[in-house]
N, C-alpha and C positions, 0 to 999 in steps of 0.2 A: 317908642315908649318902653319903659322898663317893665319887667315882671317882678313880683314880690313873693317871697316865701316867708311865712310866719311859722314860728316853732316855739316849743315849750322847753326851756333849758332845765326846768325844775321837775320835769316828769319823773316820778319815782321809779317807774318801770323801765322806760327807755328815754334817757336824757336827750334833749334836742329833737324830739319827735315832731315832725311837721304837723302843724295844725291848719294850714291853709296855703293855697297857691292861687294867685291871680295874675292874669296876663294883661298887658297894656294898661298899666295904672299911671296915674299922675304922680310924678316924682315928688312934688310938693306935699302930697297927701301922706307919703310914707317916709320922707326924709327924717331921720332921727327917731323913728318909732322903735322902741325896744323889741328885741326878739324877732326881728325881721331882717331880711336881706334883700336888697334891690339888685337885680341883675340887668345889665345893659348888654343886650346881644342883638345884632341886626336881624337875626332870624326870629326873634320874639321869645325864644326859650333858650336858657343856658344849655350847653351840651349834655350835662349830666341829667337834666330834666328831660330833654329830648329822648335820651336813651331809656329812662324809666318809663316814659309814655310809650315808646316803641315796644318795650318789653311787657306792656300792659300791667305794670306794677301800680296798684291803687295808691292814692295819696296817703291813705291811712298806714301804708307800709314804707313811708319815706322818713328819713332823718337827716339832720344837718351834721356834717363832719367838717370842721373848719369853715371854709366858705363854699363848700359844694354840697349838693344833695345826693344822698346815696340810698339804696334800698336797705331795709332792715336785714340784719343777719338772721340766721336760723335761731341763734341764741336769743335775739331780741324778740322774735316771734314766739318762741317758747315761753319767754318771760311774760309777754302779753297774755298768752293762753293760760299760764298759771295764775296770773292776777285775775283774769276773768273767772277762772274756776274758783279761786278763793272768794271773790266777791259773790258769786252765785251761791256757794256753799254757806257763806256767812249770812246771806239774806235768807236762805232756807232755814238755817238754824234759828235765826231771829224770828222768822215767821212761826216756826214750830213753838218757840218759847212764848211768843205773843198769844198763841192759841190756847196755852195752858191756863185753865181757870184758876189754879192755885196761885199762880204768879199774879194774876189780876186781882184775886181776893187779897193777897198779901199787900198789894199796893192800893187797895180800894179806898183807903182814907184820903189818898192824894193821887187821883188818877192822872193828874197833870204831869207827874214824874215818870210815868210808864215809858213814853217815847225816849226820854233821856237814858233810862236804864237800858232799854233795848239797844240804843246807839252805842252805849258804853260796852255792852256785851259783845257787839259786833267788832268793835275796835280791839277788845281783848283777844277775841278769836283770831283776828288778822295778825296781831302782834305775836301771838303764840305760834302761829304757822310760820311767820317770817323768822322768828327766833329759832325754831326747831330746824327749819331748812338751812339756816346759816350755820348752825352748830353740828348738823348731821347731814352732810350733802348726799349720803346714800339714800335718804328718804326723799320722796317726791312730795310736792305740795298736795297732790291728789291723795296719796296714802295718808298724809297727816290729816287732811280734811275728813277722810273716812274714820280715822281714829277719834277725832274731836266730835264728829257727828254721833258716833256710837256712844261716847261718854255723855254727850248732851242728852241723847235719847234715854240712856240708862238713868240719868238724874231725873229726867221728866217722868219716866215710868215709875220711879221709886218715890214719887212725891207722897207726902202724908195724906 
């Protein structure tokens, strides 16, 4: 029976990152399923997967290159760590903004809009970080997060 690897070709951080791995699947269940690769190997695992398993590489650190599965590069891991830091910082800033009474008061006539405003602010923060990292490679995502957080805190503390 074949094994199947599923992956996300549209992952913004690491394209083709593996999302799942199953051994001994029914071929008819997976034939033609997009973003999946069926492997037929008498040993049960394709050689590249056997090596990753032997090296104790977790599935979360696999990606598909062509028709084989490989471990993430250090650059891939760094990109994932930077994205996690961006997400955490954006959530922290959004939580801090959500806690400010003046913002809630400003939106008190229509409280239903508050979650949408917060989501938009988080997206703007993420886009700003991505834009600045792309245009200024000397700056790290973490340094930019600290700058943005300081600006956000200054705006919050300077509220009327």
